[in-house]
NUPA-950212 format. One record per residue: residue in one letter; x, y, z of N, C-alpha, C, O in turn. Coordinates in steps of 0.001 Angstrom, whole numbers, plus 500000, padded with zeros to 6 digits. Layout:
AXYZXYZXYZXYZ...
***
This chain:
M500843498806500000500000500000500000500877501242500000501817501354500787E500553502191499092501315503437499046501079504267500312499975504310500854T502145504917500759502050505815501905502498507205501489503541507369500856F501700508206501850502003509596501527502215510391502812501659510068503861D503029511433502705503201512324503849501859512950504234501518513039505414T501099513386503214499798514015503456498806513575502396499138513496501213I497581513288502829496462513071501925495471514206502160495077514460503299I495069514884501095494039515920501183492822515420500427492910515123499236I491699515324501101490456514870500471489608516093500167489076516723501081G489480516433498894488714517601498481489605518744498062490653518975498664T489195519461497030490031520530496461489395521907496597489620522779495759G488598522111497653488077523447497927489203524416498218490376524046498174Q488848525661498515489842526733498574490902526548499652492000527088499517A490616525814500704491656525547501701492789524715501115493929524806501569A492478523901500105493504523023499520494640523825498908495809523484499094G494314524885498180495364525703497583496255526334498623497473526393498454T495649526810499707496427527399500807497371526371501401498547526659501627L496863525177501655497681524118502248498813523693501313499962523571501736L498485523470500052499482522957499116500622523933498878501757523515498652S500335525223498927501394526213498699502522526063499703503678526333499378S502204525639500912503243525438501932503700523989502038504857523725502366L502796523045501761503168521636501912504054521147500769504966520350500992I503797521615499552504574521134498400506085521355498578506860520445498285P506531522538499051507985522713499212508569521957500404509790521849500522N507720521432501287508222520847502527507984519352502672508455518751503637E507266518738501739506975517316501849507307516613500542507236517199499461S507666515355500670508102514623499480506949513999498716507065513762497514S505814513724499404504712513059498706503373513520499265503139513483500474I502505513952498368501173514433498732500173513817497773500376513834496559A499093513276498314497989512784497492496805513730497659496431514076498780V496228514140496552495029514982496566493925514201495873494084513760494734I492808514034496563491712513217496042490492514107495787490093514894496646E489912513970494601488732514761494255487812513947493357488205513519492271G486569513734493825485595513011493015484740513917492165484136513468491191G484679515190492519483887516150491759484763517031490900485784516591490371K484350518287490767485107519226489956486202519885490782485923520366491880P487433519925490296488509520577491042488188522042491325487650522753490476G488527522473492529488278523851492927487185523993493960487069525035494605G486371522942494126485340522980495146484186523910494811484022524338493668S483388524215495833482178525019495643482475526406495114481794526874494202C483476527073495667483733528468495331483952528652493838483369529546493225V484773527827493268485123527965491860483993527515490946483731528147489923N483321526426491310482390525788490388480938526240490513480265526407489497H480440526442491733479055526872491880478861527783493084477791527816493691G479915528520493418479840529457494525480306530830494095479745531437493183C481339531313494764481791532695494601482053533088493146481521534092492672T482858532315492445483302532724491108482140532870490127481979533946489552P481327531843489910480242532025488938479144532972489423478607533742488626T478801532932490707477691533773491157478052535250491116477221536080490749K479278535584491487479655537003491448479861537484490011479768538680489737T480138536562489104480151536916487692478744537284487235478563538244486486L477748536524487685476353536850487368475937538165488007475233538965487391V476373538390489246476066539655489926476589540837489115475914541859488992A477791540694488562478379541779487769477559542040486506477332543193486138S477115540968485843476281541146484651474964541821485012474503542721484310A474363541379486114473083541951486543473235543427486891472352544230486587K474336543788487519474597545185487873474741546041486610474195547142486533A475470545533485636475669546289484396474343546499483666474082547579483136I473515545467483641472208545574482990471343546590483716470679547414483086H471351546530485033470549547464485836471008548905485618470177549804485497T472303549130485568472842550476485351472436551005483980472096552179483833A472476550132482983472078550552481633470622551008481608470262551934480880R469802550354482403468382550719482454468152552030483210467085552635483105Q469163552465483975469035553692484754469680554885484046470036555876484684G469825554782482736470524555820481983470023557223482234470823558153482342A468719557398482329468157558738482527468673559379483803468835560598483867E468931558567484817469451559083486089470817559728485915471155560691486604Y471606559184484978472972559653484780473116560559483560474215561023483255G472009560810482861472054561768481766472277561191480395472807561873479519F471881559928480181471983559385478833470759558512478548470062558073479463E470520558275477280469372557468476876469765556004476888470340555502475922G469458555321477978469809553910478082468778553024477413469119552141476626G467518553263477730466465552446477153466463551053477742467297550733478589P465545550230477308465482548846477811466665548035477306466916547967476103A467380547429478226468537546613477842468052545239477382467249544608478069R468520544779476252468168543444475765469132542434476372470337542492476129V468601541517477153469428540554477875469712539350476989468794538724476459D470989539033476835471420537848476093471882536818477129473043536803477538F470951535963477542471254535015478613472348534034478206473149533615479041N472383533671476938473443532765476476474816533404476637475769532737477042R474923534686476324476215535371476460476587535513477928477759535394478287I475594535766478782475854535833480229476427534507480716477392534476481479R475820533417480266476292532083480682477685531792480134478519531208480825E477930532196478907479255531976478317480331532698479121481389532136479406R480053533939479479481019534716480272481264534043481618482410533899482044M480186533629482288480320532949483572481154531670483438482059531427484236N480843530858482426481543529589482267482999529781481876483859529013482308D483290530798481062484682531082480702485508531369481965486639530904482101I484927532133482871485663532529484069485808531370485035486904531110485531R484703530661485313484817529569486292485603528388485740486343527744486484N485459528090484450486215526976483880487706527281483846488531526381484004G488051528545483640489459528920483673490074528673485032491205528197485129S489338528993486083489829528753487445489954527266487716490941526819488299K488951526492487292488975525043487512490138524399486764490846523553487311E490326524799485526491398524199484725492773524572485265493701523764485222G492903525794485772494184526188486366494525525327487572495671524910487736M493532525059488417493727524198489580494098522787489147494999522172489719T493398522273488130493650520918487650495071520770487118495764519808487449Q495503521711486302496847521641485736497920521700486817498932521003486733W497702522523487819498660522614488925498793521268489635499902520815489916L497652520630489923497684519356490638498281518247489778499005517389490283E497984518262488506498471517191487632499940517339487270500589516353486922N500474518544487344501840518777486862502850519080487960503999519410487663T502446518974489214503393519180490312504024517841490682503321516864490943E505349517806490703506093516551490769505746515695491983505593514480491856N505620516308493155505403515499494355503936515415494765503622515078495907V503032515726493818501600515611494068501014514523493177501224514520491964T500281513603493787499526512589493055498052512971493109497454513011494184F497477513246491960496087513701491895495204512518491525495346511945490445I494296512155492420493427510994492237492002511483492007491414512142492864R491456511153490839490128511631490470489088510563490806488717509751489958N488629510579492045487596509644492462487059510073493817487643510931494478W485941509474494233485385509754495550486114508922496590486493507780496333A486306509505497767487111508842498801486273508515500023485278509179500315H486700507472500732486134507174502041487188506489502897488121505872502383F487027506606504203487980506011505123487754504511505235486623504023505226T488871503798505341488826502365505643489501502075506979489459500947507470G490119503086507560490783502955508852491260504320509309491044505307508605P491906504408510473492332505717510996493446506387510212493713507571510421D494109505656509307495144506285508488495087505827507041496036506025506283T493964505210506656493832504696505297492557505219504631491509505376505257V492702505478503335491608506023502534491527505233501239492546504868500655K490297504974500798490097504290499529489408505236498564488404505860498906A489950505340497360489364506156496299489250505282495063490259504951494440G488025504905494702487850503942493634488412502599494075488041502082495129N489309502033493267489938500751493619491300500937494275492027499969494498R491638502179494582492978502473495096492920502800496584492219503727496990E493646502049497392493699502294498830495089502797499195496094502194498821I495140503916499936496412504534500285496431504888501766495394504993502420R497653505068502270497838505431503682498445506834503750499255507211502903G498046507598504763498591508934504949499121509143506350498466508786507329K500316509726506450500822510115507778499963511227508368499751511295509579K499477512090507496498473513095507851497350513005506829497600512789505643I496121513169507283494980513193506371494167514445506685493788514683507832I493907515234505656493179516496505819491864516410505051491859516254503830I490766516512505765489430516450505158489009517862504759489026518786505572N488631518007503494488284519331502957487130519164501965487199519631500828T486071518490502416485028518037501498483818518954501424482907518692500639G483777520032502223482752521047502069481340520596502399481126519673503185T480383521274501772478969521024502020478203520952500710478737521256499644R476962520550500805476051520551499661474703521084500124474457521218501323A473837521385499173472525521912499521471740520873500312471712519695499954S471105521318501387470248520419502158468868520372501513468434521325500866V468206519268501700466889519063501090465825519100502179465791518207503026P464957520105502182463937520194503217462841519147503021462601518707501896P462177518746504098461141517706503995459805518261503512458826518259504257I459762518734502278458550519294501697457841518198500907458428517641499979P456615517879501244455887516851500494455850517159499000455506518266498585G456209516163498210456186516296496762457494516743496143457656516682494924L458437517194496971459691517715496411460465516643495665461163516936494694D460344515404496116461068514311495463460458513918494124460997513067493417R459322514544493774458656514181492520458575515344491533457881515255490520V459277516422491828459310517562490917460749517900490560461682517512491264S460919518620489474462244519117489101462505520406489877461734521361489783W463581520427490635463931521620491390465429521868491289466197520975490931L465830523091491609467208523518491442467852523795492785467214524335493688D469127523422492916469921523898494042470907524932493508470809525340492350N471860525361494343472766526432493920473697526007492796474246526858492095A473884524702492613474692524234491482473836524119490222474246524550489144G472650523539490364471792523320489212471317524598488557471144524644487339I471101525643489352470591526897488774471623527540487845471265528302486947L472906527229488065473953527791487209474053527073485868474715527557484950D473400525928485755473445525166484506472198525379483654472039524730482620L471309526283484077470116526554483274470500527062481889471348527943481752A469870526499480872470133526933479498469191528042479062469431528709478056E468114528238479822467155529277479467466808530089480702466910529611481832L466395531326480463466024532212481554464651531822482087463709531717481301P464501531603483398463195531245483951462171532355483711462487533538483846A460954531972483356459880532954483253459474533428484637459275534622484861H459352532482485570458998532806486952459781531885487871459501530689487958L460752532447488548461596531696489474461030531839490886460969532943491427V460621530723491475460154530713492856461282530183493737461823529105493491I461628530952494759462756530617495620462236530308497022461576531141497644I462536529116497510462223528760498884463465529039499721464474528347499593G463388530052500573464522530421501409464960531852501166465263532235500036G464993532649502242465362534057502134466687534378502781466858535459503344G467636533445502707468981533698503216469894534221502125469427534703501093Y471208534126502356472187534731501454472059534227500023472006535021499084I472011532922499856471995532353498513470712532735497784470751533172496634G469568532567498460468296532893497828468176534352497456467686534680496375I468622535241498347468506536681498106469366537117496924468906537879496075E470598536647496860471482537041495757470917536601494414470866537391493472F470487535330494321469940534845493056468639535549492704468356535772491527A467847535900493705466583536596493437466831537895492686466186538158491671Q467758538705493174468018539986492522468643539797491141468293540499490192V469568538846491035470226538595489754469199538238488680469183538841487607F468343537258488970467410536803487935466295537809487684465758537867486578R465939538599488685464977539667488430465556540680487449464857541143486547R466820541021487621467455541971486717467670541393485329467753542136484351F467761540068485235467849539439483919466496539424483209466435539236481994G465405539622483967464090539682483352463087538673483856461940538680483409S463477537804484774462548536817485316461605537453486334461973538399487030E460394536927486412459559537200487575460122536373488722460487535214488525V460199536950489917460836536254491040459952536368492280459459537446492611T459764535242492955459029535192494215459886534485495258460440533417494995I459994535086496447460714534480497567459707534034498616458835534806499016L459827532785499061459002532244500139459902532041501355460774531172501349Q459689532842502392460547532801503577459712532398504788458716533045505113R460128531329505446459370530804506584459389531749507776458399531845508501G460499532447507990460634533325509142459986534678508936459398534957507891S460110535519509964459471536838509945460296537888509226459830539015509059Q461510537557508793462339538482508034463224537709507091463527536542507339V463648538347505998464712537771505191466008537926505982466068538694506942M467031537201505581468325537293506259468143537140507774468408538080508523P467698535976508228467311535819509628468418536045510648468123536292511818R469661535968510250470749536181511210471082537651511421471835538002512330E470516538507510576470848539926510660469875540677511566468788540187511872D470285541880511991469380542740512736468153543049511883468219543062510654A467035543296512560465777543523511861465836544737510935465237544722509859D466557545795511345466619546988510489467377546712509201467022547240508148V468415545893509273469165545518508074468296544658507160468218544901505956A467647543659507738466808542753506946465664543508506275465332543235505122E465058544458506995463944545204506450464390546091505285463669546222504296A465561546692505398466079547526504308466336546685503060466074547132501944I466847545472503245467093544578502108465775544180501453465651544197500228R464786543818502281463483543448501734462896544581500895462342544344499821K463021545803501387462436546938500680463079547170499328462373547438498356F464408547074499234464987547340497913464759546178496951464737546379495737L464587544956497482464214543846496604462808544056496038462573543871494844E461883544443496909460514544663496459460422545850495505459597545851494592K461261546852495713461275548009494819461653547593493404461217548213492434E462465546540493282462855546044491961461828545085491377462008544585490266G460749544823492118459692543971491578459726542540492051459005541702491509I460539542230493046460593540880493616459497540749494673459352541611495541S458740539680494592457659539432495548458213538631496726458709537519496546V458128539202497937458669538567499131457524538197500067456767539064500502H457401536910500374456363536419501271457017535946502569457714534931502587L456788536688503653457345536334504952456357535471505737455161535440505449E456898534772506735456092533888507587455231532957506730454057532725507016T455845532442505686455137531605504723455795530231504644456965530106504282E455031529222504983455508527837504965455133527188503642453991527296503196T456091526516503016455801525741501814455269524384502245455991523591502849K454007524118501934453341522917502432453443521730501477453530520584501916R453432522002500173453452520914499205453816521485497834453493522631497522V454489520674497023454791521067495640454420519923494704454460518749495074R454059520301493487453744519300492459453942519928491093453905521150490943E454150519089490115454303519575488756452945519641488074452087518785488291D452757520670487243451567520737486391451979521302485043453166521477484767E450988521586484206451294522002482836451997523347482770452579523689481740R451953524125483863452604525442483874453976525422484535454652526449484584G454389524282485039455683524179485711455544523511487057455245522319487142V455762524285488121455671523754489475454577524512490219454585525742490267A453641523772490796452586524358491614453002524233493080453393523158493536I452911525348493810453385525394495189452232525798496104451604526836495899E451962524983497101450939525292498095451629525840499338452605525263499817T451121526953499856451750527613500991450734527897502087449524527838501870E451257528206503269450457528652504402451137529882504966452272529810505439G450441531018504917451023532265505382450079533039506263449055532509506694P450408534291506539449560535117507405448119535229506923447206535394507732G447911535144505628446573535244505086445876533912504908444788533851504335G446498532832505398445925531505505256446528530741504099447568531140503575P445894529642503684446415528837502581446400529622501274445508530435501031A447397529366500442447486530012499136448264529099498201448861528112498631S448250529434496933449012528657495960449553529585494888448999530654494633L450638529163494267451206529905493145451913528940492219452216527807492595N452169529392491019452869528581490028454159529265489618454212530490489506G455191528481489396456447528986488882456943528105487755456657526909487711S457687528708486849458286527889485791459452527071486324459749525987485821H460123527617487372461269526943487974461213527108489483460782528145489986L461650526078490204461698526105491664463146525996492118463859525064491745F463568526958492924464934526993493459464848526845494973464188527642495639V465511525829495517465484525563496951466803526013497562467865525494497219A466729526984498470467926527551499104467682527637500609467549528723501173T467626526471501242467239526405502656468361525937503574468104525491504692G469586526033503112470695525670503983471658524696503328471478524287502181R472690524333504091473751523478503588473950522270504511473685522339505711K474413521187503936474647519944504668476085519504504460476553519481503322P476813519149505539478212518743505363478336517411504642477485516532504779N479401517277503878479640516063503105480384514983503887481009514108503288S480325515035505198481011514035506019480392512653505879481085511647506027D479085512592505594478401511301505543478905510423504412478691509210504432R479561511003503439480067510237502303481460509661502549482004508950501704L482031509972503707483434509623503979483599508361504821484720507893505020N482487507806505319482572506699506280483472507082507459484426506365507760P483178508208508133484064508689509200484189507727510370485189507754511088E483187506877510573483233505932511692484414504971511573484965504528512580A484796504652510341485917503719510139487222504290510656488139503541510992A487315505613510722488531506257511219488377506705512664489335507196513260G487190506546513235486964507009514600486697508499514698486856509088515767I486288509120513587486049510560513544484661510869514097483685510206513746S484578511868514953483322512254515586482660513400514831483329514344514411T481338513312514661480556514389514053479465514836515017479069514087515909D478979516073514829477893516545515683476553516100515096476520515373514103Q475453516533515708474138516053515293473755516491513887472875515894513269K474417517542513373474148517995512018475097517370510994474941517586509792G476082516595511467477021515949510566478335516676510382479205516191509658F478510517846511025479783518554510928480852517810511733480585517315512828I482041517741511186483140517049511862483641517902513028483950519080512852R483717517318514184484161518044515377485672518282515308486447517354515079V486075519535515509487497519877515519487783520818516675486876521435517235D489063520919517024489478521858518062489969523155517420489721523404516240D490654523960518188491101525265517726492171525201516648492499526218516037H492723523998516409493761523820515392493274522947514242494075522490513426C491969522714514173491353521881513141491693520396513283491593519638512317R492094519984514483492343518573514763491025517879515087490190518427515807T490840516676514557489582515955514747489514515186516055488424514778516456G490620514973516729490651514100517894491252512752517560491637512004518459V491339512428516263492047511236515811493438511679515376493570512577514544E494455511070515917495829511469515646496110511516514138495930510532513421G496560512699513681496961512848512290495841513169511329496091513320510133I494598513282511812493475513604510921492932514982511280492655515273512443F492786515821510263492326517198510434491117517427509511490928516705508532A490311518433509835489182518815508974489162520324508841489158521046509839V489149520795507609489159522237507336487986522601506436487431521746505745G487617523868506451486558524346505575485175524077506126485009523769507307D484185524197505259482786524141505679482412522849506398481493522844507218V483107521764506105482742520473506678482930520430508191482369519554508850N483707521358508760483898521337510217482940522269510958482962522319512188G482112522996510243481096523816510879481607525057511577480840525730512265K482876525380511420483444526564512072483308527832511233483628528925511700G482845527693510025482650528833509136481879528358507930481753527155507703A481368529280507163480567528885506001480935529707504774480103529944503898F482192530137504721482614531023503639483977530582503116484721529868503789T484282531021501912485594530715501353486706531274502229487711530601502459H486534532508502723487627533100503501487843532384504828488971532348505320T486786531806505430487012531038506654487665529697506335488439529178507139S487358529134505170488019527897504756489512528128504531490348527336504967V489828529217503851491238529559503636491934529786504978493067529348505178N491252530472505894491843530708507205492048529408507973493037529262508691D491120528460507827491335527134508434492647526538507946493417525981508728G492897526660506636494151526151506100495347526832506722496351526182507017E495251528148506925496351528889507560496527528474509015497652528353509499V495416528257509711495479527809511107496172526451511190497031526241512046L495804525543510310496415524215510322497898524286509995498707523612510632L498261525095509010499679525240508683500457525802509873501579525375510149D499855526759510573500513527299511763500733526211512806501775526170513460Y499755525338512957499919524231513904501060523305513472501870522874514293L501108523010512179502140522103511682503532522713511739504520522002511922F503611524050511582504909524711511534505118525671512713505860526648512613D504443525367513834504666526072515105504291527547515059505000528382515620G503204527874514408502703529254514396501653529459515478501269528498516146P501174530697515669500293531016516787498797530991516480498000531117517409R498383530839515242496975531053514910496067529965515484496454528808515649K494835530402515780493778529495516227492475529898515549492292531055515171V491580528940515401490282529238514796489546530299515606488899531178515038S489642530219516923488910531148517787489459532567517736488834533481518274H490607532777517107491192534117517024490520534989515967490681536209515984R489775534386515057489216535183513966487866535787514365487097535209515132T487622536953513819486353537648514008485457537354512813485917537446511675P484189537001513035483313536703511894483127537921510998482747538996511461V483396537740509726483231538809508739482729538184507449483193537117507047Y481783538847506803481220538294505577480462539383504842480325540505505329A479972539034503665479223539997502860478089539300502133478168538116501806L477044540052501893475953539660501003476149540474499732476198541703499786F476264539795498574476639540496497348475418540868496508475338540576495315T474476541523497179473376542150496458473860543513495969475022543876496149D472955544256495353473260545631494949472203546530495578471068546528495102P472514547300496624473846547439497207474201546232498074473316545502498519P475502546025498314475934544893499127475847545200500615475761546355501034L475873544136501392475954544241502843477300543695503294477660542567502958G478044544492504054479254544019504700479000543913506193478457544835506801R479392542787506789479132542569508217480376542037508921481069541163508401V480649542568510097481761542062510892481403542148512360480684543053512783G481913541195513142481709541217514585480279540923514978479589540128514341M479843541587516052478518541339516599477434542115515856477676543208515343T476244541536515806475069542301515430474660543137516648475172542936517749E473739544068516436473268544881517561472602544000518617472791544202519817K471832543038518165471162542133519095472177541357519929472018541226521142E473219540844519276474246540088519996474994540977520976475306540553522089A475285542212520567476026543129521428475233543443522693475783543444523795V473951543707522531473106544012523695473000542801524614473075542927525836Q472826541628524012472697540412524819473989540032525533473964539264526495S475123540567525066476405540240525693476555540868527070477425540466527843G475713541854527386475803542524528674476760543697528681476927544352529710K477397543975527543478314545118527476477529546421527408476355546433527039R478194547522527769477614548848527569477879549247526120479012549550525746V476835549244525322476979549372523879476633550788523428475621551360523835L477493551334522582477226552600521905476964552306520428477566551403519848K476065553076519835475722552860518422475746554172517669475298555204518170A476279554117516448476240555269515548475724554810514200476116553755513700E474839555610513609474267555273512307474321556474511369474297557627511800M474394556173510081474311557219509066473717556617507798474210555599507312P472664557231507253472129556738505981473072557060504833473776558070504865M473086556211503831473926556457502665473544557764501964474375558378501295S472301558181502119471856559422501488472542560647502071472464561728501487K473218560503503220473943561614503836475427561623503453476173562510503870I475847560642502666477258560535502278477417561075500862476809560560499924S478231562110500710478335562815499432478708561901498280478112561980497206R479685561034498493480143560169497412479020559242496934478906558965495740A478202558770497859477073557916497489476057558698496669475504558177495701R475807559961497058474874560792496293475419561072494894474664561078493922E476708561302494793477316561583493493477169560406492532477090560591491318M477134559196493086476986557993492267475530557558492147475234556549491506S474611558319492767473197557922492835473050556532493433472261555713492960E473821556283494479473804554999495184473471555262496654474300555039497536T472262555732496900471912556211498248471100555214499065470649555543500162T470908554021498559470179553001499313471069552445500421472246552165500194G470504552285501626471229551637502710471689552576503793471333553755503809F472485552043504700472978552809505843474184552122506455474491550973506140V474862552847507338476002552332508086475622552285509559475022553227510077K475967551189510240475737551078511676476999550549512342477493549473512005L477512551324513293478714550943514030478356550730515494477579551491516071L478933549684516090478710549355517494480029549399518235481021548829517780V480049550070519372481290550292520126481076549911521585480010550152522150D482096549317522184482089549017523618482407550298524382483501550845524247A481471550771525172481653552039525885482796551985526883483379553022527201D483129550816527381484168550698528406485562550544527825486533551005528425T485682549900526662487009549663526078487303550562524885488452550645524453D486292551237524343486429552083523158486813551272521929487439551800521010L486446549998521905486753549127520773485489548843519968484384548801520510I485676548647518657484567548294517778484064546891518143484849545946518233L482775546771518348482155545470518597481632544854517304481695543639517116G481122545692516424480564545186515178480224546316514241480140547476514645A480028545967512984479656546965511980478796546305510913479042545172510500S477784547044510480476960546639509337476998547786508330476622548914508647I477450547490507126477496548503506080476662548002504916477121547189504114L475434548492504828474542548164503738474547549346502783473912550370503036G475267549191501689475365550306500766476526550125499816477286549164499930I476664551041498883477717550971497884479087550828498544479454551631499402G479840549810498145481168549578498695481182548882500026482257548674500590G480025548508500561479993547886501879480795546604501972481394546321503010D480814545814500887481558544561500882483065544790500945483794543914501410E483548545936500493484976546262500558485316547020501844486315546721502498I484489547993502202484777548837503368484792548023504651485509548359505594I483999546950504692483910546170505932485263545598506330485502545339507509G486154545398505355487484544886505673488266545822506575489096545378507368M488003547127506456488666548094507323488289547859508781489137547940509669F487016547568509020486569547331510386487032545972510903487272545816512101A487159544996510020487728543714510427489156543903510929489557543301511926A489922544748510228491299545027510656491326545773511989492167545487512842L490414546725512170490362547477513430490056546558514600490650546689515670I489123545621514396488773544689515471489929543744515754490274543501516911Q490532543208514686491637542253514875492813542900515590493442542282516449A493111544149515233494251544849515834493889545567517134494755546155517781Q492616545520517515492124546184518727492508547670518759493047548179519742V492209548334517651492477549766517543491332550530518215490175550327517848P491616551396519181490550552165519829489866553102518835490482553575517880C488606553352519076487855554254518186488442555666518207488390556374517201S488997556079519347489604557409519423490782557529518466491027558604517919T491513556434518259492618556429517296492092556428515872492579557171515020F491096555592515620490504555533514283489891556875513901489938557278512738R489321557558514874488685558849514603489691559866514081489308560795513370Q490960559713514415491997560648513979492550560315512599493362561063512054T492116559205512042492638558748510752492070559594509617490870559863509578V492933560010508699492522560782507528492418559832506338493387559160505985L491248559781505727491009558895504592490740559725503336490423560911503421V490868559101502195490803559785500907489415560373500650488400559722500898H489384561584500161488158562248499711488181562364498183489246562643497631P487085562170497484485766561802497996485537560297497896485584559729496805T485295559668499010484970558245499052483857558026500061483570558892500887V483238556862499983482284556469501020483042556145502302482577556462503397A484204555517502170484972555098503339485403556265504217485525556110505432E485634557429503621486149558556504407485204558978505524485638559587506501L483904558658505391482933559058506402482927558128507611482316558454508629M483592556980507523483521556007508615484038556565509945483370556367510960P485195557256510003485593557844511292484611558899511781484348558987512981W484069559698510872483158560775511255481859560241511849481246560888512699I481445559065511402480205558492511921480304558253513425479293558271514127L481515558032513915481692557796515351481253558990516190480963558827517375D481198560184515606480716561353516345479239561217516714478734561966517551R478553560270516095477123560076516347476846559015517411475689558653517625L477860558520518067477662557442519039476701557851520152476815558922520748Q475751556953520406474785557128521484474597555795522186474739554746521557P474280555810523482474053554544524195472859553782523604471847554373523231V473007552467523531471910551607523110471161551178524362471742550605525284S469886551458524382469103551065525555468936549555525566468592548954524548T469175548951526704469047547519526845467617547175527227466956547946527923P467134546018526774465763545640527117465642545394528614466615544965529234P464473545652529223464308545415530653464443543942530970464069543102530152P464976543601532154465133542194532506463791541481532576462781542060532976T463804540219532181462590539421532225462324538985533669463205538427534322T461132539236534156460786538860535529459941537588535502459133537373534598T460145536781536486459402535533536596458302535685537629458567536092538761S457098535371537264455976535497538180456103534497539320456522533358539115S455738534931540526455812534048541681454604533138541778454553532248542626R453627533365540904452409532562540985452540531298540142451610530494540086
***
């Protein structure tokens, strides 16, 4: 049986981070991939979806010509050309990854699905190999909700929707989280009728209510129909496409869509690995349990990326790879050292870092809050990009940033500044003295701190003695 210094199962974005350091330091590495090289991000995540977002933004801007002083008129959407552009970009990334793995001297690239046969052995197809270290990087897939009839209709997940050859006439989306919201705006701008069915009382359920409400409003302004507190009870196919029965605030209802897109969460791919054969522990949702260094508890086996449940983004997967490399090469990083930061790539985008307002108040800290609408920022007005607002949260006792929400033009980029401030523990008084470039949206961020006011905490809950 062949033995390798390291076996990496899965080629998601953490793999590239790991290989960049492992290749110069190890004599033999096996990389196993049963799907498309590059993982979710390259094939049906960040790369193709943000390419679609860019096309949708350009189309929307063309339609707003009168706002900027030119005759734009109705833009004719060429969906085939949009798909060609998306595929050119994502296939280029996938092929680059493939060539690197196939042409690196000390890397053996095995194209098959893998599963454990023991604590240090993996089988891929008919080939069984041993690893001194084994790194699991198998990511997640779309979860399937228990909706009656779903197993008997054609429906799309985040991968399948990217392979559509035609533009949906009416796209019905079950789920109002990040994936559903981004695709809703994209396809509406391409010309589809779009309906979102959200079980909860707000879209973007993890966000503060004011952020979620602002997002809902600009989606509806573009013609997207958003149904909150609406349960999907049953689906079936008919001559018009997919018939969907719902239960909402107004009682039972039904609607028809040409296409059904299910975006109700993600499921880890640990179940395909036979983790029990290696003694690997998973939680009740199937995520592989790891410690602060991405160690599974089984000697020599690690889990990085979405499959360990410590993050759900490409950047957290890459950071997992950096944390593991630090462990292997005596560095200081830990998973718990990172501050949660992410973005929703709608137009305008949402950038988020640290605590939400709700989390900050519940933490028991003395919280200060400052807000400014984008309509008060000169650069945003100059670009006619006045939708959204900025919200900053500060610890009154330490003068440190607790969290930030930037819903507006450039929010996905500007949020990185606040991530750096939190990581470096820069006091707000120091940040307030920083001079930033004019005219930009970012330049107003220090000035917004002048608006800090105490956040009133909710009254304590009392328990009746009766």
